C-alpha positions in Angstrom: 114.1 87.4 112.9 114.3 91.7 113.1 117.9 90.7 112.3 117.3 88.4 109.3 114.9 90.5 108.6 117.2 94.1 108.7 119.8 92.5 106.9 117.2 91.4 103.9 116.2 94.9 103.8 119.4 96.6 103.7 121.1 93.8 101.7 119.0 91.8 99.3 118.8 93.1 95.9 119.1 91.2 91.9 121.7 93.8 90.3 119.8 95.7 87.6 116.1 94.5 89.4 114.5 96.9 92.5 115.1 96.2 96.0 111.8 95.3 98.5 110.3 97.9 99.9 108.6 96.0 102.8 108.9 92.6 104.3 107.7 90.8 106.8 107.8 87.6 108.8 105.4 85.5 110.7 106.4 82.2 113.1 103.6 80.6 114.2 104.2 78.1 117.0 100.9 75.3 117.0 100.5 72.7 120.1 98.0 70.5 119.4 96.5 68.1 121.5 93.3 65.4 121.4 92.1 62.8 122.6 89.2 60.6 120.5 87.4 57.6 120.7 84.7 55.4 119.4 82.7 52.4 120.9 83.8 52.6 124.0 87.2 53.1 123.8 90.5 55.3 122.7 91.2 55.2 118.9 93.3 58.8 118.8 95.9 60.1 121.4 98.0 62.3 119.6 100.1 65.6 121.0 101.6 67.2 117.9 104.1 70.6 118.8 105.0 72.5 114.7 106.6 76.1 114.1 106.0 77.4 110.5 107.2 80.5 108.9 105.6 83.2 106.8 107.7 85.5 105.0 105.6 88.6 102.8 108.3 90.6 100.6 107.0 93.0 98.0 108.6 95.3 95.4 107.4 98.9 93.8 105.5 101.0 96.6 102.7 101.4 99.0 100.8 102.8 95.9 101.0 100.1 93.0 103.5 96.4 94.0 104.1 93.0 93.3 100.9 92.0 95.7 98.8 90.0 93.7 98.0 85.9 94.7 97.7 84.8 91.0 100.5 86.1 89.6 103.3 84.3 92.1 103.6 81.4 90.7 102.0 78.3 91.5 104.1 75.2 90.4 107.9 75.2 88.8 107.8 74.1 84.6 110.8 73.8 82.3 113.8 76.7 83.5 112.1 77.5 86.6 113.6 76.3 89.9 112.1 72.5 90.6 113.2 73.4 94.6 110.8 74.8 96.8 112.6 77.2 100.4 110.7 74.4 103.0 108.5 76.7 105.8 109.0 74.1 108.3 110.5 76.5 111.1 112.9 74.4 113.9 111.2 73.5 117.0 115.1 74.4 118.7 115.3 77.8 119.6 118.1 78.2 117.2 118.7 81.4 116.2 120.8 80.9 113.5 118.9 77.4 112.0 115.5 79.9 112.2 117.6 83.1 110.3 118.6 80.2 108.0 114.9 79.2 107.1 113.9 82.6 106.9 116.8 83.5 104.6 116.3 80.7 101.9 112.2 81.4 101.9 113.0 84.9 101.8 115.1 84.5 98.9 112.4 82.7 96.6 109.6 85.3 97.9 112.3 88.1 96.5 112.4 86.0 93.1 108.1 85.7 93.3 107.7 89.2 93.9 110.3 90.7 90.7 108.4 88.4 88.3 105.0 89.3 89.9 106.0 93.1 89.4 106.8 92.4 86.4 103.8 90.7 84.7 101.9 93.5 87.1 103.5 96.3 85.2 102.8 94.7 82.0 99.1 94.4 82.3 98.8 98.7 83.0 99.4 98.6 79.1 96.1 96.7 78.4 94.4 99.1 81.1 92.5 102.2 80.0 93.1 105.5 80.4 92.3 107.1 83.9 91.0 103.7 85.3 90.4 103.9 89.1 92.2 101.4 91.3 93.3 101.9 95.0 96.9 101.4 96.3 98.4 98.3 96.4 99.3 98.0 100.2 98.0 100.6 103.4 100.2 102.5 105.4 99.8 102.0 109.1 101.3 102.8 112.2 104.2 100.5 113.8 102.9 98.5 117.1 105.1 96.9 119.7 103.4 94.0 122.2 104.4 91.6 124.2 101.7 88.8 125.3 102.4 87.1 128.8 102.7 83.7 128.7 99.9 81.7 128.7 98.8 78.6 131.0 97.9 75.5 128.7 96.5 72.5 131.0 95.1 69.1 129.5 93.7 66.8 131.8 94.6 64.0 129.3 93.6 61.4 131.9 89.6 63.0 132.8 89.3 63.3 128.9 90.2 59.6 128.3 88.2 58.4 130.7 85.2 60.8 129.0 85.4 59.5 125.4 85.1 55.9 127.0 82.6 56.9 128.6 80.1 58.8 126.5 80.7 56.6 123.2 80.0 53.9 125.5 76.4 55.2 126.6 76.0 55.5 122.5 77.3 52.7 121.0 74.3 51.6 123.8 71.6 52.9 121.6 69.2 51.3 119.5 70.0 52.7 115.6 72.8 54.1 116.2 75.6 52.3 114.4 78.1 55.2 114.6 79.3 57.4 117.2 82.3 59.3 117.5 83.9 61.8 120.4 86.6 64.1 119.8 88.1 66.2 122.6 91.0 68.8 121.0 92.9 71.5 122.6 95.2 73.6 120.7 97.9 77.1 121.9 99.5 79.2 119.1 102.3 81.2 120.3 102.7 84.0 116.8 106.1 86.1 116.5 105.6 88.8 113.9 107.9 91.0 112.9 107.9 93.7 110.0 110.5 96.3 107.9 108.1 99.2 109.3 109.2 98.5 113.1 105.9 96.3 114.1 107.1 93.5 116.5 104.5 91.2 118.2 104.5 87.7 120.5 101.3 86.5 120.9 99.2 83.5 122.7 95.7 82.2 122.3 94.3 79.0 122.8 91.0 77.3 121.7 89.7 74.1 123.8 87.1 71.9 121.4 85.0 68.6 122.0 83.2 67.3 118.9 80.6 64.3 119.8 78.1 62.9 116.3 76.5 60.0 115.9 75.0 58.3 112.9 72.2 56.3 111.6 70.0 56.0 108.5 66.2 56.5 108.0 64.0 53.9 106.5 64.4 54.9 102.9 68.7 54.5 103.5 69.3 58.6 104.3 72.2 58.8 106.6 71.2 60.9 109.7 74.0 63.0 111.4 73.9 64.1 115.1 75.9 66.4 116.6 77.3 68.6 119.7 80.3 70.8 120.1 81.3 72.8 122.9 84.2 75.4 122.4 86.2 77.6 125.1 89.1 79.5 126.4 90.6 77.0 128.9 89.3 73.8 129.4 87.0 74.3 132.8 84.6 76.0 129.9 84.3 72.4 128.5 81.3 70.4 129.8 81.0 68.2 132.9 80.5 64.9 132.9 76.6 65.1 134.1 76.5 68.0 131.5 78.1 65.3 128.4 76.5 62.3 129.6 72.8 64.4 129.0 73.5 65.5 125.8 74.6 62.6 124.7 71.5 61.2 126.0 69.4 64.2 124.1 71.4 64.0 120.7 70.5 59.5 120.7 66.8 60.6 121.2 67.1 63.2 118.1 68.2 60.7 115.6 65.3 57.9 117.1 63.0 60.4 116.0 64.5 62.1 112.8 64.2 57.9 111.8 61.0 57.8 111.7 60.3 61.6 110.8 58.8 62.0 107.3 61.1 63.5 104.9 60.0 66.8 103.5 59.2 67.9 100.0 60.9 70.9 98.3 59.2 74.5 100.1 59.9 77.6 99.2 57.7 79.7 102.6 57.9 81.6 105.8 60.1 79.9 108.4 61.6 81.0 111.8 65.5 80.5 111.7 66.4 80.1 115.8 70.3 82.6 116.8 72.4 79.2 115.5 70.9 79.4 111.9 70.5 82.7 111.7 74.2 83.2 112.3 75.7 80.5 109.1 72.9 82.5 106.8 74.4 86.3 107.6 77.9 84.5 107.2 77.3 83.1 104.1 74.6 84.9 102.7 76.2 88.6 104.0 79.9 88.2 105.5 81.9 86.1 102.8 80.2 89.1 100.7 82.3 91.7 102.7 85.7 90.8 102.9 87.3 93.4 101.3 89.9 91.7 99.3 86.9 90.6 97.6 85.2 93.7 96.6 88.4 94.4 93.4 88.5 90.8 92.1 87.5 90.3 88.6 86.7 87.2 89.3 84.4 87.7 92.4 80.7 88.7 92.0 81.6 91.8 93.9 77.9 91.7 95.5 77.9 94.5 97.3 80.7 97.2 95.4 79.5 100.2 95.2 76.7 100.1 97.3 78.2 102.0 99.9 75.2 104.2 102.0 72.8 102.3 99.8 69.9 99.8 101.7 71.2 96.4 101.2 69.1 94.9 104.1 65.8 95.7 106.0 65.9 99.1 107.7 66.0 97.4 110.7 68.6 95.1 110.5 72.3 95.9 111.6 75.6 94.2 111.0 79.4 94.0 112.5 81.8 92.6 113.2 84.3 92.4 116.4 87.1 90.7 116.5 88.0 92.4 119.8 85.1 91.1 121.4 86.1 88.4 124.1 82.1 86.8 124.9 79.3 87.5 124.6 75.9 85.9 125.9 78.1 83.9 128.8 79.7 82.0 126.4 83.9 82.5 124.8 84.4 83.9 121.0 86.0 81.6 118.8 86.9 84.9 116.6 88.4 87.1 119.2 92.4 88.1 118.7 94.1 91.3 119.2 96.9 91.9 116.2 95.2 90.2 113.0 98.4 88.3 110.2 99.1 91.6 109.3 100.4 92.9 112.1 97.2 95.5 112.6 95.0 95.9 115.9 92.1 94.3 116.0 89.3 96.9 115.5 85.7 96.2 115.0 84.0 97.2 112.1 80.4 98.8 111.1 78.9 97.1 108.0 75.5 97.8 107.6 73.2 100.3 110.2 70.0 100.5 110.0 69.8 98.3 106.7 72.9 101.0 104.8 76.2 99.5 104.2 78.9 100.9 106.3 81.9 99.3 105.1 84.0 96.3 104.5 86.1 93.9 105.8 89.9 95.3 105.6 93.3 93.8 105.5 95.7 95.7 103.9 94.8 96.1 101.2 92.8 99.4 100.7 89.2 99.1 99.1 88.3 103.2 97.9 87.1 104.9 99.6 88.8 103.4 102.7 92.4 103.7 102.8 93.7 101.9 106.0 92.6 98.3 106.9 90.6 98.1 110.0 92.9 94.6 111.7 90.8 91.7 109.9 93.7 90.2 107.3 93.7 86.2 108.5 95.5 83.3 107.4 96.2 79.6 108.5 99.0 77.2 107.8 100.5 79.8 105.4 98.4 80.6 103.5 98.5 84.7 102.2 96.8 86.5 105.5 92.9 88.6 103.6 89.9 90.1 104.9 88.2 87.4 106.9 85.5 87.8 109.6 86.5 87.0 113.2 82.6 88.0 115.3 80.5 88.5 113.0 77.4 90.1 115.0 73.8 90.6 113.8 71.8 93.0 115.7 67.8 94.4 114.7 65.6 97.2 116.0 62.8 94.8 115.4 62.7 92.3 118.2 59.8 90.2 119.5 59.4 87.5 121.8 59.8 84.2 120.8 55.9 83.0 121.3 55.4 86.4 119.3 57.7 85.8 116.1 56.1 82.1 116.2 52.4 83.9 116.2 53.6 86.2 113.6 54.8 83.2 111.5 51.5 81.1 111.5 49.8 84.4 110.3 52.8 84.3 107.1 51.9 81.4 106.4 48.0 81.6 106.5 48.4 84.8 104.1 50.3 83.1 101.9 48.0 79.7 102.0 50.8 78.0 103.5 49.6 75.0 105.2 52.5 74.8 107.6 55.2 77.5 108.6 59.3 76.0 109.2 60.9 76.0 112.2 64.8 75.5 111.9 65.8 74.9 115.2 69.7 74.1 114.3 72.5 74.1 111.4 75.4 72.0 110.9 76.7 74.0 108.2 77.1 75.9 105.3 79.1 77.0 102.3 78.5 79.8 99.8 79.7 80.4 96.4 81.5 84.4 96.7 83.3 84.0 92.3 81.9 85.2 88.8 82.7 81.6 88.0 79.3 79.8 89.1 75.9 81.0 90.7 75.9 83.6 93.7 74.2 81.2 95.9 74.8 79.6 99.2 73.6 76.3 101.3 73.0 75.7 104.8 72.6 72.2 106.9 70.0 72.3 108.9 69.8 69.7 111.2 67.0 69.7 113.3 63.4 70.9 111.2 60.3 70.8 112.3 56.9 72.0 110.5 54.5 73.9 112.7 50.7 73.6 110.8 49.2 76.6 110.6 45.4 75.5 112.4 46.4 73.4 115.1 50.1 74.8 115.8 51.6 71.5 116.1 55.3 71.4 115.5 56.2 67.9 113.9 60.1 67.0 112.9 60.9 66.5 109.3 64.3 66.0 107.3 66.2 65.4 104.2 66.0 68.8 103.1 68.7 71.9 102.9 68.9 75.5 102.6 69.2 77.1 100.1 69.4 80.9 98.1 70.5 83.5 96.5 71.9 86.0 99.1 70.3 89.3 99.2 67.2 87.6 98.2 67.0 85.3 100.9 68.1 87.7 104.0 66.0 90.6 102.3 62.9 88.6 103.4 63.1 88.9 107.3 60.8 90.8 108.5 61.0 90.4 112.0 63.4 88.7 115.2 63.6 87.3 118.0 64.6 89.2 121.4 67.5 87.0 122.9 71.1 86.5 121.2 73.0 83.5 121.1 76.2 82.1 120.2 77.2 80.3 116.9 81.3 79.1 117.4 82.8 77.2 114.4 85.7 77.3 112.0 85.4 79.3 108.8 87.2 77.4 105.5 88.1 80.3 102.8 91.3 81.0 100.6 93.3 82.2 103.3 92.7 78.4 105.0 90.4 77.4 108.4 90.4 79.8 111.1 87.9 80.3 114.3 84.9 82.6 113.6 81.9 83.3 115.8 78.0 84.9 115.5 76.5 86.4 117.2 72.9 87.0 116.4 68.8 86.6 117.3 65.8 84.4 116.1 64.8 85.1 112.0 61.2 85.3 110.5 61.7 84.6 107.3 58.6 85.7 104.8 60.2 83.3 102.2 62.8 80.4 102.1 64.1 77.4 99.8 64.7 74.2 101.3 65.6 71.5 98.7 65.7 67.6 98.8 69.0 66.4 100.3 70.8 64.0 97.8 71.3 60.4 99.8 72.7 56.9 97.9 70.0 55.2 99.6 72.4 52.6 100.8 71.4 49.5 104.0 72.1 50.0 106.9 74.6 47.0 109.2 72.6 43.9 108.3 73.6 42.6 112.0 72.9 43.8 115.0 76.0 45.8 117.0 78.1 42.7 118.8 77.7 45.3 121.7 73.8 45.0 121.9 73.6 40.8 121.4 76.3 41.0 124.0 73.5 42.9 126.2 70.7 41.0 125.1 71.9 37.5 124.3 69.6 35.1 122.2 67.7 38.3 120.9 
């Protein structure tokens, strides 16, 4: 890779046009293993290994260069070339085969960079004089690092057995019409080199178990319940006894959800348990602090020009720290040593005492910051941009859960509400940060309870989703719990799906909005499951 990069930097140029000032190559090898099943049988048993290359070529200078995905051709028409260089790299360790792959992709990226460069300079004709802009690319120190080889064990026989037995257990649960279990493991080896002298070889592995079951409420609403576990080794995943116990709890929760009443739209106080808090801050705050969004005219730029100003309640702090390997006794999905631009991972202080301190930064500077803080991330060949890794929410107004619950009921009484809410778990979330559309976020809670203000009785409810506008929602936080927990998962955005984590306490919000979920109201299966009839003939 270094040899081909040196050749390109020395000789690649179109007569009459500028040569590249910067280039980098990344080769990512992914070895993925997966065992999946349903109804007591294995349905997928996969072992896949692939390699893909990413090439970044820039024309111009650090101050102003050709970068900008909006200027790169997304498809070819007319006289433009109809063939694109492949991103797949050879699995054989054949240096010349790899060099040929890099040669073709570098040639393509150089031509795209020249085209983008002239478009970008042309736009300058229409910009007002004296308009402030940040440099295109930050200057960073080169680094050289090689990880030790990482073991990658996967007990296929064990996981096939677990998939069969756990899904068979759920198959026989009344009311559940489908249940799946997936065990996956992925090891990534990354080689990175740049014209500045950086040369890295990094390795990482992530294991997961994903258990999901489906049922239908009497009114036809589709009900989903699930469990997810992650670890850096398969030893961190739950053992047989825990898996079966959690499968039974999952099934019991679904039975309760089927009988639970659908909640009408609600605005009022609620306690979000730590996992739900993590999703709220990830969607409502974290995405809006990703640096590449701050100078993009297509983005809402919620926190643009807010440095030093109060943006959250004064007792809250937010940081993102990819150098954290674990928290609260669990490994973190979002940990890494170097980002996808070859910059060392660093803790980014985002909000302190409620005031905005900084952004998540790639090598695209955001005034007044001139250096990356190691948060450039991408997947599947997409150009890396500033993304979250391990988002940490902290508080100086912490109280035990019982006190938080007492405060919830007091706030509900103050507002004249008949109940407050407990959002114990949440499955996912999404948000819109662009100017096209509204600045909003949405979360899908799995287990929501309403708590009667007079009796304190908790009742499970269903059929709602959490919605709101970002700053309004997070500024309604009035207290937090004294225990933090980890939410591990994946985040999808313009640079692909990347593993992420949140570390957060429970929060009490004075006002949260829940709307009814839409559902088709379909009938469930008309006949009982064959396994149920076999177990109880004559029913």
